[in-house]
C-alpha positions in Angstrom: -150.0 10.6 15.8 -153.7 9.9 16.1 -154.1 12.6 18.6 -152.4 15.0 16.2 -154.8 14.0 13.4 -157.8 14.6 15.7 -156.6 17.9 16.8 -155.7 19.0 13.2 -159.1 17.7 11.7 -160.8 19.9 14.2 -158.7 23.0 13.1 -159.3 22.5 9.4 -163.1 21.8 9.9 -163.1 24.9 11.8 -161.4 26.7 8.8 -164.0 25.2 6.6 -167.0 26.7 8.5 -165.7 30.2 8.1 -164.0 30.5 4.6 -163.8 33.7 2.8 -165.5 32.2 -0.1 -169.3 32.9 -0.3 -172.0 32.0 -2.6 -171.2 32.5 -6.3 -171.4 36.2 -7.1 -174.1 37.2 -9.9 -172.2 36.9 -13.5 -173.6 40.2 -14.4 -172.2 41.8 -11.5 -169.0 40.3 -12.0 -168.8 41.8 -15.6 -169.7 45.3 -14.1 -166.9 44.7 -11.8 -164.4 43.9 -14.4 -165.5 46.8 -16.5 -165.1 49.2 -13.5 -161.8 48.2 -12.7 -160.4 48.5 -16.3 -162.4 51.7 -17.2 -159.5 54.0 -16.2 -157.1 52.3 -18.7 -159.3 52.7 -21.8 -156.5 54.6 -23.7 -154.1 51.6 -23.0 -156.7 49.2 -23.9 -157.2 50.9 -27.2 -153.5 50.6 -28.1 -153.6 46.9 -27.2 -156.8 46.2 -29.4 -155.0 48.2 -32.4 -151.9 46.2 -32.0 -153.9 42.9 -31.8 -155.6 43.9 -35.0 -152.4 44.3 -36.9 -151.1 41.0 -35.1 -154.2 39.2 -36.4 -153.9 40.6 -39.9 -150.4 39.5 -40.1 -151.2 36.1 -38.7 -153.9 35.7 -41.5 -151.4 37.0 -44.4 -148.5 34.6 -43.3 -149.6 31.5 -45.4 -150.0 33.6 -48.6 -146.4 34.2 -49.8 -146.2 30.3 -49.8 -149.2 30.1 -51.8 -147.9 32.5 -54.3 -144.5 30.2 -54.8 -146.6 27.3 -55.0 -149.0 28.4 -57.5 -147.4 31.0 -59.5 -143.5 30.5 -59.3 -143.5 26.5 -59.3 -146.9 26.3 -61.0 -148.6 28.0 -64.1 -151.4 29.8 -62.2 -151.7 33.7 -62.4 -151.3 36.0 -59.6 -154.6 36.9 -57.6 -156.3 39.7 -59.0 -155.6 41.9 -56.0 -151.7 41.6 -56.9 -152.2 43.1 -60.3 -149.8 45.9 -59.6 -147.2 43.1 -59.3 -147.9 41.9 -62.9 -148.1 45.5 -64.3 -144.5 46.0 -62.7 -143.3 42.8 -64.5 -142.1 41.1 -61.5 -143.8 37.8 -62.2 -142.1 37.3 -65.4 -139.8 34.8 -64.1 -139.6 32.5 -61.1 -136.9 34.4 -59.2 -138.9 37.5 -59.3 -141.8 35.9 -57.8 -140.0 34.0 -55.2 -138.1 37.4 -54.1 -141.5 38.9 -53.8 -142.8 36.2 -51.6 -139.4 36.3 -49.4 -139.8 40.1 -49.0 -143.5 39.8 -48.1 -142.6 37.2 -45.5 -140.1 39.3 -43.9 -142.5 42.3 -44.0 -145.1 40.2 -42.3 -142.8 38.9 -39.7 -141.6 42.3 -38.8 -144.9 44.1 -38.5 -146.4 41.1 -36.5 -143.5 41.3 -34.4 -143.6 44.9 -33.5 -147.5 44.4 -32.9 -146.9 41.5 -30.8 -144.4 43.6 -28.6 -146.8 46.5 -28.3 -150.0 44.4 -27.3 -147.7 42.3 -24.9 -146.0 45.3 -23.3 -149.2 47.3 -22.9 -151.4 44.5 -21.9 -149.0 43.8 -19.0 -149.1 47.3 -18.0 -152.8 47.3 -17.8 -152.6 44.1 -15.7 -150.0 45.6 -13.3 -152.1 48.7 -12.9 -155.4 46.8 -12.5 -153.7 44.4 -9.9 -152.3 47.4 -8.1 -155.8 49.2 -7.8 -157.3 45.9 -6.7 -154.8 45.5 -3.9 -155.4 49.2 -2.9 -159.0 49.0 -2.9 -159.2 45.7 -1.0 -156.8 46.7 1.7 -158.6 50.2 2.0 -161.7 48.2 2.3 -160.3 45.9 5.0 -159.1 48.9 6.8 -162.5 50.5 7.0 -164.4 47.0 8.2 -165.3 46.8 11.8 -163.6 44.7 14.3 -166.6 42.6 14.3 -165.7 41.4 10.7 -162.2 40.1 12.0 -163.9 37.7 14.7 -165.1 35.6 12.2 -162.5 36.0 9.3 -159.1 34.2 9.0 -156.2 36.4 8.4 -154.7 33.8 6.4 -157.7 33.7 3.9 -157.7 37.5 3.8 -154.0 37.3 2.8 -154.6 34.6 0.2 -157.3 36.9 -1.5 -155.1 39.9 -1.5 -152.2 38.1 -2.9 -153.0 35.0 -4.8 -156.4 36.1 -6.2 -155.2 39.4 -7.1 -152.3 37.7 -8.9 -154.6 35.3 -10.7 -156.7 38.3 -12.0 -153.6 40.3 -13.0 -152.2 37.1 -15.0 -155.6 36.9 -16.7 -155.7 40.6 -17.5 -152.2 40.6 -18.6 -151.8 37.3 -20.7 -155.1 35.3 -20.8 -157.1 38.2 -22.2 -154.7 38.9 -24.9 -154.8 35.3 -26.1 -158.7 35.2 -25.8 -159.0 38.2 -27.9 -156.4 37.4 -30.5 -157.9 33.8 -30.8 -161.5 35.0 -31.4 -160.4 37.6 -33.8 -158.2 34.8 -35.6 -161.2 32.6 -35.7 -163.4 35.3 -37.4 -160.8 36.5 -40.0 -160.0 32.8 -40.8 -163.6 31.8 -41.3 -164.0 34.5 -43.6 -161.1 33.6 -45.7 -161.8 29.9 -45.7 -165.2 30.5 -47.0 -163.6 32.6 -49.7 -161.0 29.9 -50.5 -163.5 27.1 -50.6 -167.0 27.3 -48.8 -167.8 23.6 -48.4 -164.4 22.8 -46.7 -165.0 25.9 -44.5 -168.5 24.2 -43.6 -166.6 21.6 -41.9 -165.0 24.0 -39.4 -168.2 25.6 -38.9 -170.2 22.4 -38.3 -167.7 20.9 -35.8 -167.2 24.1 -33.9 -170.6 24.2 -32.0 -169.9 20.7 -30.8 -166.6 21.7 -29.6 -167.9 24.5 -27.7 -170.8 22.7 -26.2 -168.2 20.0 -25.0 -166.1 22.7 -23.5 -169.3 24.5 -21.8 -170.4 21.2 -20.2 -167.1 21.0 -18.4 -166.8 24.5 -17.4 -168.9 24.2 -14.3 -167.2 21.2 -13.1 -164.0 22.8 -13.7 -165.1 26.0 -11.7 -166.2 23.8 -8.9 -163.0 22.0 -8.9 -160.9 25.2 -8.9 -162.9 26.8 -6.3 -161.9 23.8 -4.1 -158.3 24.1 -4.9 -158.3 28.0 -4.0 -160.1 27.3 -0.5 -157.5 24.7 0.2 -154.8 27.0 -0.7 -156.2 29.4 1.8 -156.1 26.9 4.4 -152.3 26.4 3.7 -152.0 30.2 4.1 -154.1 30.3 7.3 -151.8 27.6 8.8 -148.6 29.3 7.8 -149.9 32.6 9.3 -151.0 31.2 12.5 -147.9 29.0 13.0 -145.3 31.6 12.2 -147.3 34.3 14.1 -147.3 32.3 17.1 -143.8 30.8 16.8 -142.7 31.7 20.3 -145.8 29.8 22.0 -145.2 26.7 19.6 -141.7 26.4 20.8 -142.6 27.3 24.3 -145.0 24.2 24.5 -142.9 22.0 22.2 -145.5 21.8 19.4 -143.5 21.9 16.5 -144.4 18.5 15.5 -148.1 19.3 15.6 -147.7 22.5 13.5 -145.8 20.6 11.0 -148.4 17.8 10.9 -151.0 20.5 10.6 -149.2 21.9 7.7 -148.9 18.3 6.1 -152.5 17.8 6.3 -153.7 21.2 4.9 -150.8 20.7 2.0 -152.2 17.1 1.2 -155.6 18.3 1.1 -154.6 21.0 -1.6 -152.6 18.3 -3.5 -155.8 15.9 -3.6 -157.9 18.9 -4.6 -155.3 20.0 -7.4 -155.3 16.4 -8.8 -159.1 16.1 -8.8 -159.2 19.2 -10.6 -156.4 18.1 -13.2 -158.3 15.0 -14.1 -161.2 17.1 -15.3 -159.1 19.7 -16.9 -156.7 17.0 -18.7 -159.7 15.6 -20.6 -160.4 18.9 -22.6 -157.0 19.2 -24.6 -157.1 15.4 -26.1 -160.6 15.5 -27.3 -160.0 18.7 -29.0 -156.7 17.6 -30.5 -158.3 14.4 -31.8 -161.3 16.3 -33.4 -158.7 18.7 -34.9 -156.9 15.8 -36.4 -160.0 14.2 -38.0 -160.9 17.5 -39.5 -157.4 18.0 -41.0 -157.4 14.5 -42.3 -160.4 14.9 -44.2 -159.6 18.1 -45.7 -156.2 16.7 -46.8 -157.8 13.6 -48.3 -160.5 15.4 -50.2 -158.2 18.4 -51.2 -155.9 16.1 -52.8 -158.6 14.8 -54.9 -159.7 18.2 -56.0 -155.9 19.2 -56.8 -155.9 16.0 -59.1 -159.3 17.1 -60.8 -157.9 20.5 -61.2 -160.6 22.0 -59.0 -158.2 23.4 -56.6 -154.5 24.3 -56.5 -151.8 23.2 -54.2 -151.1 26.7 -52.9 -155.1 27.0 -51.9 -154.8 23.8 -50.1 -151.7 24.7 -48.3 -153.3 28.0 -47.3 -156.7 26.3 -46.1 -154.5 23.7 -44.1 -152.7 26.3 -42.6 -156.0 28.4 -41.7 -157.6 25.1 -40.6 -154.9 24.2 -38.2 -154.7 27.9 -37.0 -158.5 27.8 -36.8 -158.8 25.0 -34.4 -155.7 26.1 -32.3 -157.6 29.0 -31.0 -160.5 26.8 -30.3 -158.2 24.4 -28.5 -156.6 27.4 -26.8 -160.0 28.6 -25.5 -160.6 25.1 -24.4 -157.5 25.0 -22.4 -158.4 28.5 -21.2 -161.3 27.1 -19.3 -159.1 26.6 -16.2 -157.7 30.0 -16.3 -161.1 31.6 -16.8 -162.4 29.4 -13.8 -159.5 30.6 -11.6 -160.0 34.0 -12.6 -163.8 33.7 -12.0 -163.3 32.3 -8.4 -160.7 35.0 -7.7 -163.0 37.8 -8.9 -165.8 36.0 -6.5 -163.6 36.0 -3.6 -162.5 39.7 -4.1 -166.1 40.9 -4.6 -167.0 38.8 -1.4 -164.8 41.0 0.5 -165.6 44.3 -1.2 -169.4 43.4 -0.8 -169.0 43.3 2.9 -170.8 45.7 4.8 -169.7 45.2 8.2 -168.6 48.7 8.8 -169.2 51.2 11.4 -171.1 53.8 9.2 -170.9 57.4 9.7 -174.2 59.6 9.7 -174.6 61.9 6.7 -174.8 64.8 9.0 -172.2 63.9 11.4 -170.1 66.7 12.8 -166.5 67.1 14.0 -166.2 67.1 17.6 -163.6 69.8 18.1 -161.6 69.5 21.4 -163.7 67.5 23.7 -163.9 68.0 27.5 -164.0 64.1 28.0 -167.4 63.8 29.7 -168.6 60.5 29.2 -172.1 58.7 29.6 -173.5 55.5 29.2 -177.3 55.4 28.9 -178.7 51.9 29.2 -176.5 50.4 26.9 -176.8 46.9 25.4 -174.6 45.1 23.1 -174.0 41.7 21.4 -171.4 40.4 19.0 -173.9 38.9 16.9 -177.7 38.8 16.2 -179.7 36.9 18.9 -181.4 34.6 16.3 -177.9 33.3 15.6 -177.4 32.1 19.1 -175.5 35.0 20.3 -176.2 36.2 23.8 -175.8 39.8 24.8 -172.5 40.8 26.4 -173.7 43.8 27.8 -177.5 44.1 29.0 -178.1 47.6 30.9 -174.9 49.5 31.4 -175.8 52.8 32.7 -173.3 55.3 34.3 -171.7 58.7 33.6 -168.2 60.0 34.1 -167.1 63.5 34.8 -164.4 65.3 32.5 -160.9 64.7 33.8 -162.0 61.8 36.3 -160.1 58.6 36.4 -162.1 55.5 36.3 -161.1 52.0 36.9 -162.9 49.2 35.3 -162.9 45.6 37.0 -164.9 42.4 36.8 -164.8 38.7 36.4 -163.2 37.2 33.3 -165.6 37.7 30.4 -167.5 40.3 32.1 -167.3 42.7 29.2 -164.8 45.4 30.6 -163.2 45.6 27.1 -166.4 45.6 25.4 -167.6 48.7 27.4 -164.4 50.9 26.6 -164.6 49.7 22.9 -168.1 51.4 22.4 -166.4 54.8 23.2 -164.3 55.0 20.0 -167.0 53.2 18.1 -165.1 50.0 17.5 -168.5 48.6 17.9 -171.9 50.4 17.9 -174.3 49.6 20.7 -177.6 47.4 20.0 -179.4 49.4 22.6 -179.0 52.8 24.4 -176.6 55.1 23.6 -173.0 56.5 24.7 -172.6 60.3 24.7 -169.4 62.4 24.7 -170.0 65.9 26.3 -173.5 65.2 26.1 -173.7 64.2 22.5 -174.2 60.7 20.9 -171.0 59.3 19.6 -172.9 58.4 16.4 -173.2 62.2 15.7 -169.7 62.6 15.4 -167.5 62.1 12.4 -165.7 58.7 13.2 -162.1 59.7 12.5 -162.5 63.0 14.3 -164.1 61.2 17.1 -161.2 58.8 17.5 -158.5 61.5 17.2 -159.9 62.5 20.6 -158.8 59.2 22.3 -155.6 57.5 23.0 -155.1 53.9 23.8 -152.2 51.9 25.8 -153.2 48.2 25.5 -151.9 45.1 27.4 -149.6 44.4 24.4 -148.4 47.3 22.6 -148.0 46.6 18.9 -145.0 48.1 17.2 -144.8 48.2 13.5 -141.8 47.6 11.1 -139.7 50.8 11.2 -137.6 53.0 13.7 -138.4 53.8 17.1 -139.1 57.3 16.1 -141.7 56.3 13.6 -143.4 54.1 16.2 -143.6 57.0 18.5 -145.0 59.2 15.9 -147.3 56.7 14.7 -149.8 58.2 17.0 -149.5 61.7 15.3 -148.4 62.1 11.7 -147.2 65.8 12.0 -144.9 65.1 15.2 -141.8 67.0 15.3 -138.6 65.4 16.7 -138.7 67.5 19.8 -142.2 66.2 20.5 -141.2 62.8 19.8 -138.2 63.1 22.3 -140.5 64.9 24.9 -143.0 62.2 24.7 -140.4 59.6 25.2 -138.8 61.3 28.1 -142.3 61.6 30.0 -142.9 57.9 29.3 -139.6 57.1 30.9 -138.4 55.5 27.7 -135.6 58.2 26.5 -132.9 56.4 28.6 -133.1 53.2 27.0 -133.7 54.6 23.7 -130.6 56.6 23.7 -128.6 53.5 24.8 -129.8 51.6 21.7 -127.3 51.2 18.6 -128.9 53.9 16.6 -131.1 55.8 19.1 -134.5 56.9 17.9 -133.2 55.6 14.4 -133.0 52.1 15.8 -135.1 49.5 13.8 -137.3 47.5 16.0 -138.2 43.7 14.9 -141.6 42.7 13.6 -144.1 43.5 16.3 -141.2 44.9 18.5 -139.7 41.5 19.0 -136.2 43.0 19.8 -137.7 45.0 23.0 -138.7 43.9 26.3 -142.1 43.9 27.4 -141.6 46.9 29.4 -139.9 48.8 26.7 -142.6 48.3 24.2 -145.2 49.3 26.7 -143.2 52.8 27.5 -143.0 53.3 23.6 -146.7 52.7 23.6 -147.2 55.3 26.2 -145.1 57.7 24.5 -147.2 57.1 21.4 -150.1 57.8 23.3 -148.6 61.0 24.9 -147.8 62.3 21.7 -151.4 62.5 20.6 -152.5 64.6 23.5 -156.1 63.6 23.6 -158.7 64.3 26.3 -159.6 60.7 26.7 -157.4 57.7 27.6 -158.1 54.1 27.5 -155.7 51.9 29.4 -156.4 48.2 28.8 -154.4 46.3 31.3 -151.2 47.9 30.5 -149.2 46.3 33.1 -150.4 42.8 33.1 -147.6 41.0 31.6 -144.8 43.1 33.2 -142.5 42.1 36.1 -142.2 44.4 39.1 -139.4 46.8 37.9 -141.0 47.2 34.5 -144.5 48.0 36.1 -142.9 50.5 38.1 -141.4 52.5 35.3 -144.6 52.0 33.2 -146.8 53.3 36.0 -144.6 56.4 36.3 -145.1 57.0 32.7 -148.9 56.5 32.9 -149.1 59.0 35.9 -147.6 61.6 33.4 -150.1 60.4 30.8 -153.3 60.6 32.8 -152.6 64.4 34.0 -155.8 66.3 32.9 -157.5 63.6 30.8 -160.6 61.5 31.4 -159.1 57.9 31.8 -160.4 54.5 31.8 -158.2 51.9 33.4 -159.1 48.1 32.7 -157.5 46.0 35.3 -156.9 42.7 36.7 -154.4 43.8 39.2 -156.5 45.8 41.5 -153.5 47.5 43.1 -153.0 49.5 40.1 -156.4 51.3 40.0 -156.8 51.7 43.9 -156.3 55.5 43.6 -158.7 56.0 40.8 -161.5 58.5 41.3 -164.0 56.0 41.2 -164.1 52.2 40.3 -166.6 50.8 37.9 -167.5 47.1 38.5 -169.0 44.9 35.6 -170.5 41.6 36.2 -173.2 39.8 34.2 -173.6 42.4 31.4 -174.5 45.4 33.9 -173.0 47.8 36.3 -172.8 45.8 39.4 -170.9 48.6 41.6 -169.7 51.9 41.4 -167.6 54.0 43.9 -164.0 54.6 45.4 -162.0 51.9 46.5 -162.9 52.4 50.1 -166.6 52.4 49.5 -166.6 49.2 47.4 -164.7 47.4 50.1 -167.0 48.7 52.7 -170.0 47.4 50.6 -168.6 43.9 50.8 -169.7 43.0 47.2 -168.1 41.9 43.9 -165.2 44.3 44.1 -164.6 43.3 47.8 -164.6 39.7 46.6 -162.0 40.2 43.8 -159.8 42.2 46.3 -160.0 39.3 48.9 -158.8 37.0 46.1 -155.9 38.9 45.3 -154.7 40.1 48.6 -156.5 37.8 51.3 -159.1 38.5 53.9 -156.7 40.4 56.0 -155.7 42.8 53.6 -159.4 43.4 52.6 -160.2 44.0 56.4 -157.2 46.4 56.7 -158.2 48.4 53.5 -161.5 49.2 55.2 
């Protein structure tokens, strides 16, 4: 168990070093961001505002029918002057008429308030849902545009947490909390005006206490926000643990590490519980303090108001209305105090969303970039250097001086020791990364001069592990070309040696594959990947160890498919199995960030250099000697 704890604590420390949260975003930028995301829904907000005004007005009018009953029906005070029309109509001649008037007014106020409440609740929820939809779309589209370098220091779990939990928090705030805050503020303003009109000295009590309450709330705001930030970070850790554990469930079972994963989840969950309880200790203090202050003010008004009624300076109805307003006045203040938690959560969610949207780790397209048209496929690396990070951050260069050229239609094998930069070299061609020195050219022109998507449309990939998406076999093959016809899909599958096993499946090309193609064998996934590359029909093909994890039979079928795929294309094949690239036109050997050797298989064996040493390691000295 101690070994588990040490291993888990290291993982969680690693998570905390690379959180999605960053330094708090400038408050002015945050409000501008909020304004921008709600701007498309100005008409809906106008409807909500009108409904809120009606709801607030009905809330202010609610105590007045009771005042009329107490003062006019049960007492001997005349109706207020603004109800003169009631007197002129003779309704106030008896108690029954006044009571009926108050009853009808109560119903009318309730109906109008209910209709207004329905309208503002529905429309506010509508705006909240659309804002959340826009945020999800905006974040996901931005994440798709970020370079691969961003994902090397970002956790998928924390990104998932932001695009789900944080967006949901913002949505809840926009659809419910915002409504409450606006209604509360409008109610406070309206009640203050009426309270001053009813009894100005009593109103001063509320006015005098309110600044102290607001000061008290503001003092806690920072502490609540920091506590909430810690809770959200811990929740992101849980998502990261779950994402990693479930995404690698086969490896977990293979190594019998279920207990470790469960303990890792337990540690992350307990950290979340501790953070949540620390936050709750702070938040729980607000409501009791406000409640006590409200009770003190109400008690004073009740005591003083009774004295004024006895002295004839105030009516019972006026005191009733004033007490109703006083309780309602402090309820919005109390609600706003409770809302500190919601506001803090929303502020943290907005910060995390803005942190992603403000990330500029993109492969930028030049303003004068051109579409490449149909390329021939001639590739050249001119003294290329590359590093995955800045040298001042302690990142050593992966590539130092890569210089070679490839003719159109040439097949190039790429080999080298583990970590020599083979995959990095071919990743620079489609601009998954940009060089830090030198340049890469296609058909004699710098790849940075081409429009990014148009450039990548000229390149196909077959990777070591073909990733299949949830959907049918047909959809996965056509993923490489959105406008592919049924005939083109079947033709690509036949050329990739995939048609036979696809037609034997339960629903043929309409068979659904499991997540990441888990229902298919490795060889079947690779052949679908080859079909996906074939259907693109591009002049450049990059093969990144496509047979490394296959058995001999599957490798044979995949290599047959690759033979059809290579025809008439410029091909880069990264390989650890040197037998798969023996027939390449030339073999590029990368070692120490430079081109160590370049030539045919026979030439490199004769040189007795790095390639010959790798060949001897795989096939033995006798095989290397025979190869010469």
